[in-house]
N, C-alpha and C positions, 0 to 999 in steps of 0.2 A: 385626544384620548390619553389619559394618564395610566401608564402601566409600570409597575414596580417589579424589578428583578432583584433577587437576593441570592447570596451565597454562590455566586458564579465564580469558580476558581479555576485557574489554568490546570492545576493538577487533578481536579475532580475529587478532592479529598474532603470537601464540605466546609472549608474555611470561608467565612463571610467576607465579601469584598464590598467596595463602594457601590451604592445603589446606582443602577444603570440609568434610572430615570433622573437622578440628580445630575449625573454627568451630561445627559442630554439637555436638561434644563440650563445647565451652565453654558453649553455651546449655543443654545438658542438665544441666550442673552447676548453672546458675542455677535450672532448674526443680526440682531436687532440694533446693535450699536451704530451710532452715527459716524464712527471712525472706520475708514476703509481698512486700516491696519488690523484692528481688532476683528473685523469681519473676516479678513483673510486668515488670521490666526485660528479662528473658530472653524473655518472650512477645512483647513489642512489637518485638523485634529479628528475629522470624522473617520478616515480609514482605520486608525488605531482603535477607535471606539467600536467599529464593526468587527475587528478581530477579537476584541475582548468580550463583546456582548453580541454574538452573531445570531440574534433572535429576529424572526420576521417582523414582529410588531415594531420593534425599535428601528430596524432598518427601513421599514416602510415609512414610518414617521419622519426619519431623518432625511430620506430622499425627497419627500414632499416639501420639507423645509428648504432643502437645497434647490429644488425646482422653483420655489417662490423667489429665492435670491437670484436665480438665473433669469427669471422673468422680469424683475423690477430693478436688478442691479446694473452695474456698468460692465464693460467688456473685460475689465481686469478681474472682477469677481466671477464672471462667467468662465474665464479661463481656468480658475481654480476649481470651480464646480466640474468642469470637464476633466480635470486631472483626477478628481475624486471618483468619477464614473469609470475612468480607465484603470485606476488602481484597485477598485472594488468590484471587478468583473465577476468574481465567484459568488458575490452576495446579491447580484442583480435579480436573480430569480426569486429572492425573498421579498421583492416589492409586491405588495398585495394590490394596491390601487394603481395599476399600470396606466389605465386610461387617464386618470387625473394627473399623474406624473408627466405623461406625454403631452397632455393639453397645455400644461404650464410652460413646458420647455418649447413646444412647437409654436407657441404664440409669438416668439421672437423671430420666426422665419419671415414674418411680414414687415420687419424693420427696414428702414431706408438705408441703414448702415450695412455695407457688405461684410465688414468684419463680424458684426453681430450675427448675420446670417451664416457666415462661415463657422463660427463657434457653435451655432445651433446644429448645423449639419454634422459636425464632428461629435457633438454630444449624442445626437440621435444615432450616429454610426457606432459609438461605443456601447450603446445599449441595444444593438440590433438583435442580440440573442433573445430578448424578451418581447420584441415587437417586429418579428421578421416579415409579417404580411400587412403592414400598415400602408395602404394604397396612397394616402395623402403624403406620407413621407417619401414613398417611391417617386411620386410626381414631383415633389420638391427637389429631389436629387437630380432627376432628369432635366428639370428646368434650370437648375444652377450650373449644370455642365455647359450650358450655352451662355453663361454670364461673361461679361467683358472684364470682370475683376479677377485677377489671377489668384488671389487669396481664396475667394469663394469657389473657384473652379477646383483648386487643389483640395479644399475641404469636401467638395462633392465627390471627387475621385476617392478620397479616403472612405467616405460613407458608402459609396458604391461598392468598394472592396468588401466592407463589412457585411452589407446586406446581401451581396451575391453569394457570400459564403454561407448564409443562413436561409435564404429564400430561393426556391426553385423558380417561382414565377418571376421574381425580379431578375434573376440571372438570365432567363430566356428572353424576357422583354428588353433587356438592355444590351443584348448581344450585338444587334445591328448598330445601335448608337455608338457603342464602344469601338466597333470595327471601323465605322466611318471616321471617328475622331483619330484613330491610329493611322489610318491611311490618308487623312486629310493633310494638305500642305500647310494649312493655317495653324495646325497644332504644333507647338514648340517641341523640340526633341526631349527636353527634360519632362514634359508632360506625358509624352508617349511612354517613357520609361515607367511612369506611375500607372499608366492605363493598361499596359500589357499584362501584369500579374492578375488583373481582374479576370482575364480570359480563362484562367485555370479552373474557375468554378462553372464554366459553361459546358458541363458534361451530362446534363440531365436527359438529353435525347441525342440520338445518333447523328441526325442531320446537323444540329447545332455544333456538336463536338467536331464533326468532319469539317464544317466551315471554319471553325476557329483554328483547327490544325493547319488547314490550307493557308489561312491568313498568316499564321506565325512562320510557317516554312517559307512563305514568300518574303517575309520581312528579313530573314537571315541574310540573303545575298544583298538586299538593298541597304541594310544598315550593318556593315561589318565591324563597326566600332565595338570594343570589348564590352562596354556596359550593356549595349543592346544584345550582344550574343549571349552574355551570361543570363540576363533577365528572360530572354526568349527561350533558351534551352531549359531553364528551370520551370517556366510556365508549361512548356510542352511535356516535360517529365511528369509534373503534377497531373496534367490532363490525361496522360496515358495511364498513370497508375490508378486513376479513377475509372476509366473506361475499360481497361485491360486489353481490348481488341487492338489498340495501337501500340502495345508494348514491343512487338517485333520490329515495327518500322522505327520507333523511337530509339531502340537499342542500336540499330544500324546507323541512324543519324548521329547518335552520340559517339559511336566508335569512329565514324568518319571524321568528326571534329577532333577526337583524341589523337588520331594518326596524322591528320593533315594540318591542324592548327598548332603552330609552335608556341603560342603564348601559354605560359605556365599556369596563369590564373584560369584560363579556359579549360586546360587539361584537368586541373584539380576539380573544377566545377563539373566536368563531364563524369569523372569518377564518382563524385558524390551522387550525381543523378543515376548512374548505373547501380550504385549501392541500393538506392531506393527502389529501383525497378527489380533488382534481384530479390528484395524482401517481399515485394507484392506479387511477382509473377515469374519466378525463375523457370518454371516449366514452359513458359511461352518464348523463351529466348531462342533465336535461331542457332542452328548448329555452328555456323561459321563465326558467329559472334563470340562464343566461348573460346574458340581457338584463337581469335584475334586478341582477346583479353589475356590469354596465356602468353602470347608473344610480348605484350606490353609488360607483363610481369618479369620477363627476361631482360628488360631494358636496363640502361646504365644509370637512370636517375633514381636515387633511393626513395625520395618522397613519393614519386609516382608508383614505384614498385610496391611500397607499403599499402597505398590506397587500392591498387589493383588486387593485391592479395586479400585485402578486406572484402572486396567484392566476390572473389573466388571462394572465400570461406563461406559466405552466405549461399552461394550457388551450390556448394557441396552438400547443403542440407536438403536439397531436392533429390529424391531418388532417381528421377528421370535424367537429371543432369549427370549424376554420378555414373549411371549405367551407360549413357551415351558418350561420355567423355572421360572415362576412367583412364584411358591410355594417356591422354593429354595431361591430366592432372599428375599422373605418376611420373611424367618426364621431368618435372621440376621438384618435387618433394620439398627441398629446402633451397631458398634463394638468399644470397648475400645482400642484405639491405643496408647495413652500415658496418663500418669496421668493428669486427668483434661481435656482431649480433646476427642472429639467424631468425627466420620466421617461416612457419610451416603453412602450406596451403591446404593441408588436410584439415578436417573440422577440428577446431581447437576447443577444449573445454572452457566454459565461461569463467571459471575461477581456478585455472590450473596452477597459477603462481601461488595459490594458497594451499596446495596439496602437499602434504608432508607425510612421511612415514610415522607411524605411532611411536617408534623408538625415540623420536625427537620430542615426544610429549609424554615421556614416562613420568607419571605422577603417582607411582605406587606408594612412595614413602615421603614425597615432598609436597607448586604453582597454584597455594590455596586459591580460592576463588578471587581473592583480592588481587592476585597477580594478573588477572585478566586485563586490568586497566593498564598495566605496564605493557602487555602484549599489544593491545589496541593502540597505545600511544606510539609504539615502535612502528606499527603499520601505517601511521599517519592519520589515524582517526581522532576525532575530538568529541567530547561529550557536551552536548548543548541541550537546552530545554526541549527542542524539537527532535533531537537525536540522542536519546538516552542510551545507556549501555546496559539496560536491564536484560535484554536478550543475550548479549554477549556474556554477562556475568552468570546467568542461569545456565547457559549452554556449557560453559567451562565447569561450573559446579557439578552438573550432571556427568560431564566427562570424568571428573575426579571420582564421583560416586561409582561410575561403571568400572573404572580402573581399580578402585578399592574392592569392589565385588570380585573382580578377577583375581586380585592379589589374595583375597581371603580364601577363594576356592583353591588356589595353588597351595597355600599354607595348610588347608584342610587335607588335601590329597597327600601332602608330604607327612602329615601327622600319623598316617596309617602305619608307618614303620616305627615311629617313636612313641606312640601311645597305644599299647596293646589293650585288649578288652579286660575289664576288671574281673575279679574272682566271682563276683555276684552276678555276672552277665546272664547266667542261666536263670536265676531267680527273676531278673528284670524281664526276660523274655516271657516267662510264665505269667508275670503280673500284668504286663502290657499287651500280651498276645501279639507281639511284634517280633517276628523271627530275625529281622535285621538288627535288633538291639544286641544280638550276640557278638557283633563286631565292635561293640564299645562306643566310645564317644564320637567316633567319626560319623556314625549314622545321624546323630542329632546335629552335628556341625554341617553336614551336607544339606540337611533339611533347612537349617538356618540360612545357608547360601541360597537356597531356592527362594525363600521369602525376600532376601535382599535383592536378588535379580528381578523378582516380580515388582517390588517397590520401585526400583530404578526404572523399569519399563513403564510403570504408571506415571512417574514423574516426567518421562519423555513425552508421554501422551498428553499430559497437561500443558507442557511447553508447546507441543504441536497445536493444541487448541487455542493458544494465546497469541499466535503469530498470524493474524488475519492477512497482513500485508506481505507475507513472505512469498518469494517466487517459487514456482513448482519444484525446481531442483533442490532448494533449501528444505522444503517440506519433505521431499523424498529422503534427504539426508537424515532428518530426524526420525522418519518412519523406519528407516533401516536400522538406526541405532536402537530404537525400541524393539525391533524384531530380533536383534542380537541378544538383548536381555531376555526376551521371551524364549528364544531358542536355547540359550544356556540353562534357563530354569527348567525347560522341558527335558533336556538331556540329563540334568542332575536328577530330576524326578524319576526318570527311567532306571536310575541306579539306586536311589536311596528310598524308594517307596515300593513296597511289595505289590506285585501284580498291577502295576500302574497301567491304566487303559486310556489315558488322555491322547488327544490328537496332536501331532506336531504342528506348530504354528506355521501358517502358509504366508508366503511373501508375494505381493502383487507381481504378476508376470510382466506387466507393462514397464516396470522399473528396469528391466534388462534392455530396453530400447531407449533409455534415457541418456544423459550425458556421460562422459568418460568416468568422472569421479564416482557417479552412482553405480556404474557397471563394475568398477573395481570393488566397491563395498559389497555389492550383491554377490560377486564371485567369492569374497571372503566368507560370507554366510553359507554359500553353497559348499565350500570346502569343509567348513566346520560341520555342516549337516552330514556330508558324506563320511567324514571321520566317525561320527556317532553311529552311522548305519553299519560301519565296518566292524564294530564290536559285536560279538555274539551275545544277543539279549537273552538267549535261552539259559545262560549261566546266571542264576538268580543271586547267589551270594555276592557280596562286595569283594572284588579281587583287585590285584594290582593291575590287571588288564583294563578293568573299568576306569580306574583312577588315572592310569597313563593316557587313556583316550580323552578324558576330560582335560588333562593338562595340555595335550596336543591341540585340543580345540582352543584353549586359551592362547596358546602360542600362535595359532593361525590368525586369531582375531587381532593380536598385538602386532603381528608382522604385516597385516594388511595396511592399506593406505588410510591414514587419518585425514579426512578431507573436511576442512572447515567450510560451512555453507556460505553461499554468496551473501545471504542476509546478514551474516556476521560482519561484513565489511560495507555492504551497499544496500540501501533501501530504495527499491524502484517504485514502490507504491506506498503512500502514506495515508492512513485513515485514522481519525481520532474522534472520540465522542466526548462532548462536554455536557454536564448536567447542571441544572438549577433546581433546587429542592425548596418547596414552600410547604409549611412555614419554617422560619429560621429564628433563633433567639436574637433579641435586639443587640446583645453584647456578645462578642466572641468568647466562647468558653462556658457560657451559661447554659442552662437547660430550659426546655419548654415545659410549661405546667399544663396539665390536662385534668379537669375535674373528674371525680370518681363517677363511674357509670356512663361517661360519654365516650364518643369515638373520635379518633384523630384522623382528619382528612389530610392526606399527603399528596401533593401535586408534584409531578415530575415533568420537567421540560428539558429538552435536549436538542443539540445540533450536531450533525455529522459533518466533520470538516475533512477536506481532502487536500492532498499535496498537488504537485505540478502535473502528475500523471494519474488522475483518478481512474479507478475501476480497471486497472491494467490487467490484473490477474483474476480478481473477483470483486463483486459489488455488493452493497448492503441492500437487501430486500426487506428486512424487518429488524426490529430491536426487541429483545426479551428483557423486560424489567422485572427484577426480583426484589421484593421487600421482605426483610426478616426482622423480627423483634425478639429480644431476649431480656427477660427480667434478670437484672444484675444484683439488685439488693432490695430488700423490703424496708419500709419505713418503720421506725421504732416508735411505738405508741405507749405512753405511760411507762417508759423504761422497760418495756417488754419487746423483745425482738421476735418476729414471726418466722418460724423455720421455713426454709426453702426446700422444695423437692426437685429431683433431677428433671429437667425439661419443663419446669414450672414457668408459665408465662411465655413460652416459645411459640411464635407464629411465623409462618412463611407464606407469602402471597406472591403470585407470579402473573404477569400480563404481557401479551405480545402486541406490539403496535407497529404500524406501517409508516415510515417517514414520508412526509410530503415536502418536496423541495428541501430535503435534508433536515427538516424540522419534525420533531415528534413530541407527543405529550401523552401522559398517562396519569391516572388518579387512583389512589387506594384509600379505602376506608378501614382503618385499623382499630380493632377493639383491644384495649389494654386492660386486662383483668388484674385486679388486686392493686393495692397501693404500694408504690415503690419506684425504683429507678429502672428504666428500660433503655436498652441500646437499640436504636432503630437504624438499620443499614439498608441502603438502596444501591443496587448494583445493576449495571447494564451489560448485556452481551448482544453481539450483532449476529444476524442470520444472513447467509449468502443466498444466491439464487437457487442453489441445489438443496436448500433446507438445512445445511450444516450450521450449527451454533458455535460461535467462537467467543471464548471468554476474554474479551478485550478490555472489559472494564469501561468506565471508571467506577469507583465506589465512593459513596458519600455516607456519613454517619451523623446521626442526631442523638442527643441525650434527652429523654423525656421522663418527667416525674408525674405520677398520678397520685392525687390526694384522696385518701380513703377516710370515711367518717368513723368516729370512735366506736359506734355500736357494732359495725361490721368487723372492726379490728378486734374487739373483745371476743366476739363469737369465734373468730378464727383462732385467736390465742387459746381460748378454752378448749376448742376442738383439738 
């Protein structure tokens, strides 16, 4: 099936790229080559092709071709196909013909070559996410575990690990088999080390989980070697975090090893396991365990103390732990970890080291937005195609805008003494019927400040809507800055507008229970609001009392903590949308021609791409596609130009689509009225599970020319 993709660009700006079908055809020629080197070169080029053109049809066709190579090729080629499957894990769910792909790969399992069977098992294990319940594969793994060839057995162990993580039925059915192999004397020690981690997935029912835990705890005294202890403790910890009911017993077991096992590697492993259990079930920790961990935090070893404090910090996020052990935590407050360094066990803010007072960021008369790149460079950040500095630049630009608004307000308030009302103030009051005009120019300047704060607040809201991947505390940061602008605009309106009846903007009360930086910013807003309420509003004329109150509010905002959000420095979730628009001009920079009276069919295809931690804060449930068309110029017929009217030829169409396996498609039928040149823009916005729309982009633009017959043109010209 030949499919042609056009105009797929990394930036999503509509620049045409090489045809994806041509690239696939070129690689297919390499696969059909009689030279092994050319075949290998073609195989290793598939993962970059998937990154550049991550569309289901192309990926499906590619994996079917690779499966054919795996079926008829030699073991060397099969090894490279296995590597492609392992490197392209995030694209596996775009394989449409899964049955056919598995049939071609699975046929090699019947080979007489144990290496070929081993490569087959590893390949099937690497795609376990899309075939978790294939019984024939389960049977082959179980049978290969009894093989006399070590390579095949190790491959079966790898496949068993992958399928146990994906399939409940496989995990339960393999529990006894894995247990017998671990306990069997015929199983080599290095093989047992590979088998033990599989047990962490045996948590689907209580009886199986209890049996696995008993097996692992029995192994600890029988195999006291460091490698066995580390693997077994990690397996037990993963099992306990999944079942929750065994967390108290596992915490006590880990603390026993922490105190009694002097090996530093074991102690570090124990603290890592305790950290995981603290995140998943701090409220289940026994009372004595927290006290024991506090004692470890008082120890003489700096590295262990730091790890213990990390665990305690997570524990303090639980209200139950804080209430039950407040006295124990208060006893240490600060612990000497290294010469000249201190660390607190109380809950630390996530980005406290980036918290600065706004006096250090005074931009009232100077750090244009271009300076943000120097700031970020000093902080150790780098700009890459996947990590742009768009948010950082926009955030600092809005900070400059906000500070400029505050500076303008201060200058306006001070002008009350230097710019008295003009002599014609009474006449202006009668003409405008605005009593506050009698105070002169300051009234209009204050009202101008209102619009500036409102505009700045709207820009903060647009920034908020564009950061789909931001963590909650970073979104709270932007929300509070927007609230500051709205609050200042409201307080000025109460002074500069007669009988103003608007409501004071409210701030979400849940923000007061957020991180430390957020609480400091909320307190700043609360102090500014309290200062505004302290001014007697019954005094309607503009007085020095009103203006001094506004300047004190500015001072409170500037003296508060200026906290850069975590998203400024670290992106914990990465989501991007790539678009392919059809049709496209054959040559970059040219336009599309559409006959007069016809309609343009625009097809939009897109793929949602995720980073290493997808859907950590919010996930994409839908995509909103917006197509807009604007007539930019009319054609000149017989040396006569047809005049354009405002909004002439403007069309806006919108469509909501639901992604399937991160792929979505939409189609528009656009009627372009009148001959001339049109600019057609397609923009995507994502929708989360709560129904909120985020303007993440991207945006693609096409230039279209419609040709109009001469009779219609003459009629319009004469009209």
